[in-house]
Residue frames as a rotation matrix with the C-alpha (Angstrom) as fourth column:
MET 1
0.420 0.759 -0.498 15.68
0.395 -0.646 -0.653 -13.97
-0.817 0.078 -0.571 -13.28
SER 2
-0.253 -0.453 0.855 15.94
0.967 -0.084 0.241 -12.35
-0.037 0.888 0.459 -16.63
GLN 3
-0.940 -0.037 -0.340 15.86
0.019 -0.998 0.058 -8.77
-0.342 0.048 0.939 -17.81
LEU 4
-0.080 0.992 -0.097 12.42
-0.027 -0.099 -0.995 -7.42
-0.996 -0.077 0.034 -18.64
THR 5
-0.444 0.047 0.895 10.98
0.864 0.289 0.414 -8.10
-0.239 0.956 -0.169 -22.05
ALA 6
-0.942 0.138 0.305 9.54
0.023 -0.882 0.471 -5.26
0.334 0.451 0.828 -24.13
ASN 7
-0.084 0.987 -0.140 6.05
0.205 0.154 0.967 -6.46
0.975 0.053 -0.215 -23.23
GLN 8
0.193 0.110 -0.975 6.83
0.958 0.193 0.212 -6.53
0.212 -0.975 -0.068 -19.51
LYS 9
-0.807 -0.514 -0.291 8.29
0.559 -0.824 -0.094 -2.99
-0.191 -0.238 0.952 -19.71
ALA 10
-0.693 0.635 0.341 5.11
-0.148 -0.588 0.795 -1.75
0.705 0.501 0.502 -21.41
VAL 11
0.250 0.805 -0.539 2.92
0.499 0.369 0.784 -3.41
0.830 -0.465 -0.309 -18.81
LEU 12
-0.210 -0.433 -0.876 5.07
0.974 -0.171 -0.149 -1.92
-0.085 -0.885 0.458 -16.04
MET 13
-0.979 -0.159 0.131 4.70
0.181 -0.967 0.178 1.54
0.098 0.198 0.975 -17.56
ASN 14
-0.292 0.938 0.186 0.92
-0.103 -0.224 0.969 1.17
0.951 0.264 0.162 -17.73
GLU 15
0.315 0.424 -0.849 0.80
0.726 0.469 0.503 0.08
0.611 -0.775 -0.160 -14.09
LEU 16
-0.666 -0.746 0.015 2.72
0.546 -0.501 -0.672 3.12
0.509 -0.439 0.741 -12.76
THR 17
-0.427 0.561 0.709 -0.37
-0.496 -0.801 0.335 5.17
0.756 -0.209 0.620 -11.94
GLY 18
0.661 0.717 -0.219 -2.01
-0.253 0.488 0.835 2.40
0.706 -0.497 0.504 -10.01
LEU 19
0.196 -0.703 -0.683 1.29
0.785 0.530 -0.320 1.47
0.587 -0.474 0.656 -8.43
LYS 20
-0.715 -0.421 0.558 1.72
0.108 -0.855 -0.507 5.06
0.691 -0.302 0.657 -7.30
ARG 21
0.111 0.852 0.511 -1.72
-0.685 -0.307 0.661 5.01
0.720 -0.423 0.550 -5.67
PHE 22
0.701 0.070 -0.710 -0.84
0.290 0.881 0.373 1.71
0.652 -0.467 0.597 -3.99
CYS 23
-0.349 -0.913 -0.211 2.40
0.696 -0.102 -0.711 3.23
0.628 -0.395 0.671 -2.64
THR 24
-0.593 0.206 0.778 0.45
-0.395 -0.917 -0.059 6.24
0.701 -0.343 0.625 -1.33
SER 25
0.506 0.860 0.069 -2.11
-0.529 0.247 0.812 4.04
0.681 -0.447 0.580 0.34
LEU 26
0.459 -0.430 -0.778 0.61
0.622 0.780 -0.065 1.92
0.634 -0.454 0.625 2.02
THR 27
-0.488 -0.858 -0.162 2.72
0.737 -0.305 -0.603 4.79
0.468 -0.413 0.781 3.23
SER 28
0.558 0.780 -0.282 0.07
0.829 -0.516 0.213 7.48
0.021 -0.353 -0.936 3.89
ASP 29
0.339 -0.487 -0.805 2.72
0.081 -0.837 0.541 10.03
-0.937 -0.249 -0.244 2.98
GLY 30
0.976 0.168 -0.140 3.39
-0.107 -0.194 -0.975 11.51
-0.191 0.966 -0.172 -0.45
HIS 31
0.272 -0.949 -0.161 7.21
-0.958 -0.252 -0.139 11.68
0.091 0.192 -0.977 -0.05
ASP 32
-0.341 -0.341 0.876 7.43
-0.514 0.848 0.130 8.10
-0.787 -0.406 -0.464 1.26
ALA 33
0.600 0.631 0.492 5.14
0.128 0.532 -0.837 7.00
-0.790 0.565 0.238 -1.59
ASP 34
0.820 -0.353 -0.450 7.44
-0.562 -0.354 -0.747 8.64
0.105 0.866 -0.489 -4.20
ASP 35
-0.188 -0.953 0.239 10.49
-0.973 0.215 0.090 6.96
-0.137 -0.216 -0.967 -2.63
LEU 36
-0.128 0.183 0.975 8.72
-0.255 0.944 -0.211 3.61
-0.958 -0.275 -0.074 -2.49
LEU 37
0.876 0.482 0.028 7.61
-0.056 0.159 -0.986 3.87
-0.479 0.862 0.166 -6.12
GLN 38
0.513 -0.766 -0.388 11.14
-0.837 -0.344 -0.426 4.72
0.193 0.544 -0.817 -7.15
LEU 39
-0.382 -0.665 0.642 12.65
-0.811 0.574 0.112 1.85
-0.443 -0.478 -0.759 -5.19
THR 40
0.282 0.599 0.750 10.07
-0.084 0.794 -0.602 -0.55
-0.956 0.107 0.274 -6.64
VAL 41
0.970 0.096 -0.222 10.75
-0.218 -0.050 -0.975 0.40
-0.105 0.994 -0.027 -10.25
GLU 42
0.174 -0.977 -0.122 14.51
-0.969 -0.148 -0.199 0.35
0.176 0.153 -0.972 -9.68
ARG 43
-0.279 -0.270 0.922 14.34
-0.591 0.804 0.057 -3.08
-0.757 -0.529 -0.384 -8.11
VAL 44
0.601 0.603 0.525 12.22
0.062 0.619 -0.783 -4.48
-0.797 0.503 0.335 -10.89
LEU 45
0.899 -0.286 -0.331 14.50
-0.412 -0.301 -0.860 -3.01
0.146 0.910 -0.389 -13.57
GLU 46
0.021 -0.978 0.207 17.73
-0.999 -0.026 -0.021 -4.03
0.026 -0.207 -0.978 -11.83
ARG 47
-0.516 -0.213 0.830 16.77
-0.517 0.850 -0.103 -7.54
-0.683 -0.482 -0.548 -10.82
GLY 48
-0.726 0.288 -0.624 14.34
-0.542 0.318 0.777 -8.41
0.423 0.903 -0.075 -13.58
MET 49
-0.024 0.752 0.659 11.67
-0.791 0.389 -0.472 -11.01
-0.611 -0.533 0.585 -13.27
PRO 50
-0.487 -0.097 0.868 10.83
0.251 0.936 0.246 -14.43
-0.837 0.337 -0.431 -14.65
GLU 51
-0.991 0.012 -0.130 9.84
-0.126 -0.335 0.934 -14.34
-0.032 0.942 0.334 -18.29
ASP 52
-0.479 0.868 -0.130 6.37
0.553 0.413 0.724 -15.78
0.682 0.275 -0.678 -17.57
ALA 53
-0.474 0.321 -0.820 5.66
0.768 -0.304 -0.563 -13.24
-0.430 -0.897 -0.102 -14.76
HIS 54
0.420 0.658 0.625 3.10
0.786 -0.608 0.112 -10.50
0.454 0.444 -0.773 -15.24
ALA 55
-0.506 -0.799 0.325 5.01
0.548 -0.588 -0.595 -7.28
0.667 -0.123 0.735 -14.76
GLY 56
-0.085 0.514 0.854 2.21
-0.448 -0.785 0.428 -5.42
0.890 -0.346 0.297 -13.01
LYS 57
0.877 0.444 -0.184 1.52
-0.083 0.517 0.852 -8.13
0.474 -0.732 0.490 -10.46
TRP 58
0.252 -0.881 -0.401 5.26
0.855 0.397 -0.334 -8.65
0.453 -0.259 0.853 -9.93
ALA 59
-0.493 -0.478 0.727 5.73
0.163 -0.872 -0.462 -4.92
0.855 -0.109 0.508 -9.29
TYR 60
0.377 0.699 0.607 2.93
-0.569 -0.342 0.748 -4.81
0.731 -0.628 0.269 -6.69
ARG 61
0.876 -0.106 -0.471 4.49
0.371 0.772 0.516 -7.76
0.309 -0.627 0.715 -4.88
VAL 62
-0.135 -0.991 0.023 7.94
0.820 -0.125 -0.558 -6.15
0.556 -0.057 0.829 -4.95
CYS 63
-0.300 0.129 0.945 6.43
-0.209 -0.976 0.067 -2.88
0.931 -0.178 0.320 -3.68
ARG 64
0.749 0.636 0.187 4.66
-0.367 0.163 0.916 -4.56
0.552 -0.754 0.355 -0.79
ASN 65
0.646 -0.577 -0.500 7.81
0.701 0.708 0.089 -6.45
0.303 -0.408 0.861 0.18
LEU 66
-0.367 -0.811 0.455 9.90
0.554 -0.584 -0.594 -3.34
0.747 0.034 0.664 0.10
TRP 67
0.031 0.467 0.884 7.39
-0.465 -0.776 0.426 -1.50
0.885 -0.424 0.193 2.26
LEU 68
0.933 0.270 -0.238 7.34
0.030 0.599 0.800 -4.34
0.359 -0.754 0.550 4.82
ASP 69
0.130 -0.960 -0.249 11.14
0.893 0.222 -0.391 -4.22
0.431 -0.172 0.886 4.91
GLU 70
-0.423 -0.261 0.867 10.94
0.080 -0.964 -0.252 -0.47
0.902 -0.038 0.429 5.51
LEU 71
0.518 0.723 0.457 8.43
-0.467 -0.209 0.859 -0.85
0.717 -0.658 0.230 8.28
ARG 72
0.795 -0.318 -0.517 10.66
0.551 0.737 0.393 -3.43
0.256 -0.597 0.761 10.00
ALA 73
-0.254 -0.950 0.183 13.65
0.770 -0.313 -0.556 -1.10
0.586 0.000 0.810 9.71
ARG 74
-0.183 0.246 0.952 11.71
-0.294 -0.937 0.186 1.78
0.938 -0.246 0.244 11.18
GLU 75
0.849 0.526 -0.042 10.63
-0.144 0.309 0.940 -0.35
0.508 -0.792 0.338 14.06
VAL 76
0.393 -0.799 -0.456 14.23
0.889 0.456 -0.032 -1.27
0.233 -0.393 0.890 14.84
ARG 77
-0.482 -0.574 0.662 15.30
0.440 -0.812 -0.383 2.35
0.757 0.107 0.644 14.55
SER 78
0.210 0.637 0.742 12.51
-0.392 -0.640 0.661 3.55
0.896 -0.429 0.115 16.83
ARG 79
0.833 0.090 -0.546 13.49
0.396 0.593 0.701 1.08
0.387 -0.800 0.458 19.53
PHE 80
-0.042 -0.958 -0.283 16.92
0.993 -0.008 -0.119 2.65
0.112 -0.286 0.952 19.66
ALA 81
-0.295 -0.051 0.954 15.87
0.338 -0.940 0.055 6.25
0.894 0.339 0.294 19.22
LYS 82
-0.409 0.208 -0.889 13.94
0.912 0.118 -0.392 6.44
0.024 -0.971 -0.238 22.53
THR 83
-0.888 0.151 -0.434 12.32
-0.076 -0.980 -0.186 9.60
-0.453 -0.132 0.881 21.36
GLU 84
-0.315 0.874 0.370 8.68
0.926 0.369 -0.084 10.07
-0.210 0.316 -0.925 20.62
ALA 85
-0.999 0.025 0.030 7.39
-0.015 -0.957 0.288 13.02
0.036 0.288 0.957 18.68
ALA 86
-0.329 0.940 -0.088 3.89
0.940 0.317 -0.129 13.67
-0.093 -0.126 -0.988 19.84
SER 87
-0.944 0.085 -0.318 2.24
-0.107 -0.993 0.054 16.70
-0.311 0.085 0.947 18.36
ASN 88
-0.337 0.919 0.203 -1.49
0.932 0.357 -0.069 16.95
-0.136 0.166 -0.977 18.48
SER 89
-0.978 0.028 -0.207 -2.86
-0.050 -0.993 0.104 19.95
-0.203 0.113 0.973 16.82
ASP 90
-0.170 0.985 0.032 -6.49
0.255 0.075 -0.964 20.87
-0.952 -0.156 -0.264 16.75
LEU 91
-0.708 0.015 0.706 -8.07
0.707 0.021 0.707 20.94
-0.005 1.000 -0.025 13.35
GLY 92
-0.570 0.521 -0.636 -9.83
-0.147 -0.826 -0.545 24.19
-0.808 -0.217 0.547 12.60
VAL 93
-0.562 0.472 0.679 -12.84
0.815 0.456 0.358 23.50
-0.141 0.754 -0.641 10.43
SER 94
-0.526 0.336 -0.781 -14.18
-0.020 -0.923 -0.383 26.69
-0.850 -0.186 0.493 8.89
ASP 95
-0.223 0.484 -0.846 -15.73
-0.948 -0.311 0.072 25.56
-0.228 0.818 0.528 5.57
ALA 96
0.785 0.610 0.110 -17.26
-0.560 0.774 -0.294 22.61
-0.264 0.170 0.949 3.79
GLY 97
0.457 -0.715 -0.529 -13.84
-0.326 0.419 -0.847 21.62
0.828 0.560 -0.042 2.37
GLY 98
-0.446 -0.619 0.647 -12.60
-0.808 -0.032 -0.588 21.52
0.384 -0.785 -0.486 5.93
LEU 99
0.253 0.654 0.713 -15.38
-0.822 0.534 -0.198 19.08
-0.510 -0.536 0.673 6.87
GLU 100
0.909 0.068 -0.412 -14.43
-0.336 0.706 -0.624 16.86
0.249 0.705 0.664 3.99
ARG 101
-0.017 -0.997 -0.071 -10.76
-0.466 0.071 -0.882 16.97
0.885 0.018 -0.466 5.01
LEU 102
-0.342 -0.055 0.938 -11.68
-0.937 0.099 -0.336 16.11
-0.074 -0.994 -0.085 8.57
GLU 103
0.677 0.648 0.350 -13.80
-0.586 0.762 -0.276 13.14
-0.445 -0.018 0.895 7.44
PHE 104
0.712 -0.488 -0.505 -11.00
-0.253 0.493 -0.833 11.95
0.656 0.720 0.227 5.13
GLU 105
-0.310 -0.884 0.351 -8.55
-0.696 -0.040 -0.717 12.16
0.648 -0.466 -0.603 7.99
ARG 106
0.068 0.409 0.910 -10.87
-0.894 0.430 -0.126 10.13
-0.443 -0.805 0.395 10.24
VAL 107
0.948 0.305 -0.092 -11.10
-0.309 0.807 -0.503 7.43
-0.079 0.505 0.859 7.56
ASP 108
0.390 -0.890 -0.237 -7.34
-0.347 0.096 -0.933 7.57
0.853 0.446 -0.272 6.91
GLN 109
-0.368 -0.492 0.789 -6.59
-0.910 0.017 -0.414 7.21
0.191 -0.870 -0.454 10.63
ALA 110
0.455 0.608 0.651 -9.00
-0.701 0.695 -0.159 4.29
-0.549 -0.383 0.743 10.88
ILE 111
0.921 -0.157 -0.356 -7.40
-0.182 0.635 -0.751 2.57
0.344 0.756 0.557 7.88
ASN 112
0.033 -0.994 0.105 -3.92
-0.572 -0.105 -0.813 3.11
0.820 -0.034 -0.572 9.45
THR 113
-0.101 -0.028 0.995 -5.04
-0.965 0.247 -0.091 1.27
-0.243 -0.969 -0.052 12.61
LEU 114
0.887 0.446 -0.119 -5.75
-0.462 0.848 -0.260 -1.86
-0.015 0.286 0.958 10.62
SER 115
0.325 -0.798 0.507 -3.16
0.110 0.565 0.818 -4.60
-0.939 -0.210 0.271 10.56
GLU 116
-0.451 -0.613 -0.649 -0.71
-0.604 -0.325 0.727 -4.50
-0.657 0.720 -0.224 7.64
GLU 117
-0.901 0.129 0.415 -2.34
0.333 0.820 0.466 -7.63
-0.280 0.558 -0.781 6.12
GLN 118
0.030 0.999 0.030 -5.85
0.840 -0.009 -0.542 -6.19
-0.541 0.042 -0.840 6.29
ARG 119
0.281 0.023 -0.959 -4.82
-0.181 -0.981 -0.076 -2.76
-0.942 0.195 -0.272 5.05
THR 120
-0.713 -0.647 -0.272 -2.92
-0.398 0.053 0.916 -4.17
-0.578 0.761 -0.295 2.09
VAL 121
-0.756 0.474 0.451 -5.76
0.641 0.676 0.364 -6.40
-0.133 0.564 -0.815 0.81
LEU 122
0.215 0.889 -0.404 -8.38
0.701 -0.429 -0.570 -3.72
-0.680 -0.161 -0.716 1.47
LEU 123
0.052 -0.275 -0.960 -6.43
-0.367 -0.899 0.238 -1.11
-0.929 0.340 -0.148 -0.53
LEU 124
-0.908 -0.419 0.026 -5.79
-0.159 0.402 0.902 -3.47
-0.388 0.814 -0.431 -3.36
VAL 125
-0.556 0.772 0.307 -9.45
0.828 0.549 0.118 -4.48
-0.078 0.320 -0.944 -3.60
ALA 126
0.337 0.837 -0.432 -11.28
0.797 -0.497 -0.342 -1.27
-0.501 -0.230 -0.834 -2.64
VAL 127
0.323 -0.288 -0.901 -8.95
-0.204 -0.951 0.231 1.43
-0.924 0.109 -0.366 -3.95
GLU 128
-0.635 -0.702 -0.323 -7.16
-0.480 0.031 0.877 -0.31
-0.606 0.711 -0.356 -6.81
GLY 129
0.290 0.887 -0.360 -10.17
-0.896 0.120 -0.428 -2.30
-0.336 0.446 0.829 -7.92
ARG 130
-0.650 -0.582 -0.488 -8.26
-0.695 0.715 0.072 -5.58
0.307 0.386 -0.870 -8.13
SER 131
0.434 0.778 -0.455 -10.19
-0.521 0.628 0.577 -8.82
0.735 -0.014 0.678 -8.01
TYR 132
0.694 -0.157 0.703 -9.78
-0.625 0.353 0.696 -11.16
-0.357 -0.922 0.146 -5.11
ALA 133
0.869 -0.355 0.344 -7.97
0.447 0.863 -0.237 -13.62
-0.212 0.360 0.909 -7.42
GLU 134
0.520 -0.687 0.507 -5.52
0.204 -0.477 -0.855 -10.94
0.830 0.548 -0.107 -8.56
VAL 135
0.422 -0.333 0.843 -4.78
-0.826 -0.525 0.206 -9.89
0.374 -0.783 -0.497 -4.99
ALA 136
0.850 -0.095 0.517 -4.28
-0.217 0.833 0.509 -13.53
-0.479 -0.545 0.688 -3.98
GLU 137
0.745 -0.576 0.337 -1.80
0.632 0.447 -0.633 -13.94
0.213 0.685 0.697 -6.80
VAL 138
0.425 -0.572 0.702 0.03
-0.158 -0.810 -0.564 -10.68
0.891 0.129 -0.435 -6.09
LEU 139
0.253 -0.253 0.934 0.37
-0.944 -0.277 0.180 -11.41
0.213 -0.927 -0.309 -2.37
ASP 140
-0.431 -0.437 -0.790 0.89
-0.412 0.874 -0.259 -15.14
0.803 0.214 -0.556 -2.86
ILE 141
-0.837 0.291 0.463 -1.90
-0.385 0.286 -0.877 -16.10
-0.388 -0.913 -0.128 -0.46
PRO 142
-0.709 0.634 0.309 -5.06
0.696 0.698 0.167 -18.18
-0.110 0.333 -0.936 -0.83
ILE 143
-0.618 0.545 0.567 -8.13
0.081 -0.673 0.735 -16.38
0.782 0.500 0.372 -2.22
GLY 144
0.371 0.755 -0.540 -10.09
0.615 0.236 0.753 -17.36
0.696 -0.611 -0.377 0.90
THR 145
-0.149 -0.531 -0.834 -7.56
0.955 -0.297 0.019 -15.53
-0.257 -0.794 0.551 3.02
VAL 146
-0.931 -0.142 0.337 -7.99
0.269 -0.890 0.368 -12.42
0.247 0.434 0.866 0.85
MET 147
-0.118 0.977 0.179 -11.77
0.138 -0.163 0.977 -12.57
0.983 0.140 -0.116 1.22
SER 148
0.423 0.264 -0.867 -11.53
0.841 0.243 0.484 -13.03
0.338 -0.933 -0.119 4.98
ARG 149
-0.512 -0.698 -0.502 -9.06
0.816 -0.577 -0.030 -10.17
-0.268 -0.425 0.865 5.42
VAL 150
-0.807 0.282 0.519 -11.18
0.110 -0.791 0.601 -7.81
0.581 0.542 0.607 3.34
ALA 151
0.219 0.957 -0.192 -14.32
0.350 0.106 0.931 -8.70
0.911 -0.271 -0.312 5.33
ARG 152
0.269 -0.161 -0.949 -12.55
0.963 0.030 0.268 -8.21
-0.014 -0.986 0.164 8.66
ALA 153
-0.788 -0.614 -0.045 -11.04
0.608 -0.788 0.097 -4.95
-0.095 0.049 0.994 7.47
ARG 154
-0.534 0.672 0.513 -14.39
0.076 -0.567 0.820 -3.59
0.842 0.477 0.252 6.32
ARG 155
0.448 0.729 -0.518 -16.07
0.566 0.217 0.795 -4.60
0.692 -0.649 -0.316 9.56
SER 156
-0.067 -0.613 -0.787 -13.32
0.984 -0.170 0.049 -3.03
-0.164 -0.772 0.615 11.60
LEU 157
-0.909 -0.241 0.341 -13.50
0.347 -0.890 0.297 0.22
0.232 0.388 0.892 9.64
ALA 158
-0.117 0.955 0.272 -17.26
0.177 -0.250 0.952 0.40
0.977 0.159 -0.140 10.03
GLU 159
0.489 0.253 -0.834 -16.92
0.823 0.182 0.538 0.02
0.288 -0.950 -0.119 13.80
LYS 160
-0.372 -0.770 -0.518 -14.15
0.877 -0.474 0.074 2.64
-0.303 -0.427 0.852 14.07
ILE 161
-0.903 0.029 0.429 -15.84
0.225 -0.819 0.528 5.24
0.367 0.573 0.733 11.86
ALA 162
-0.042 0.998 0.045 -19.40
0.370 -0.027 0.929 4.81
0.928 0.055 -0.368 13.14
């Protein structure tokens, strides 16, 4: 792997806003998203990438892999922690903004119940506006798999929200 070219650095800088949204959609937490974005950019800058690689697509792939590593680490830690924090607070809805927040939380919770594979492709396609071909390339999976996962994710969300 080589250091980033000037063009790759420029592409990476242009992708930061979309990459930040992707981090937020993966983590569902602003602080975790910030940390994930920082780790992603650090990793890309430290380790570089092949000269023929598209910096944006490479960064999305690095981001996704870092998040999967974090999820695995959390799972291992939780097995040993033996503690479960369960706090269910009732949502007080007193205005129209509260109704919107409640609906957003319902959708967010439904998205978080999707499998990691379905959630990742759905967020890249529906939120980031990536084409199926781009998502297939970023995730290194066949385009048919992307299409199938998006369809199953949409169907699952419709059932959970309706």
